[in-house]
N, C-alpha and C positions, 0 to 999 in steps of 0.2 A: 509496470504498465498500468495506466489508469483508463478505465472504460467510461463511456457515457452513462451506463447504468450505475456505476459507483458514484459518479458525481451527482446524478439525479437522486439517488438514495439519501444522500446527505445534504441535498438542497443547494448544490453548487452548479453554476452554469458552465464555467471553464476551469482549466487548471490554475489559472491566476487567482481564482477565488479561494483556493486551498490555503489554510494558515501556514505561515512559515515557522521555522523552529523557534525563533525568539518569541513569537506569540504563544506557542504551545508551552514554552518554558515559563513565561510570565503568568500563564493561567494555571501553572502547577501540574500540567498534564504530561510533561516530558522533561527529562533531565539528560542533556547531551553527555555530561560527565559520567553519569551513572550508566548510560548506554555503552559508552566506550569502555568503562571499567568492567562491566558484566559481559561484554561481547554480544554477539548476535545469537538469538535462539536457534535451536536445531531446526533445519529445514528452511531457514530464512534464505531467500534468494533462489530457491529451487522452483522448477516449473510445476504446473498443476497436474502433469501427467503422473500416472502411477509408477511404482518402483520398476515394474517390468516394461515401462514405456507406453503402456496402453493409456488411453484417455479416460477410461472408466465413465463414459457417458457424461463428461463434464460439459455443460453448456457455456460457451464463451461469447462475449460481446467483442465487437471490433474495437481495438485500442485507439485512443486518441493520439493524434500527432502532437509532438511538442514535449 
């Protein structure tokens, strides 16, 4: 999920402004082959709630559609 606050923090107006994988690879910031070989880091894809299911006072923005 991408929020308006995230986009604003990095100077993007819409989701379409985010760089694609090829651009990140060309800039040397990402390697799809390495990511697939190393697997995903622990906690990747988990929600922001605490282990016990509590929100731990996390402030969330409304997610963008798309």
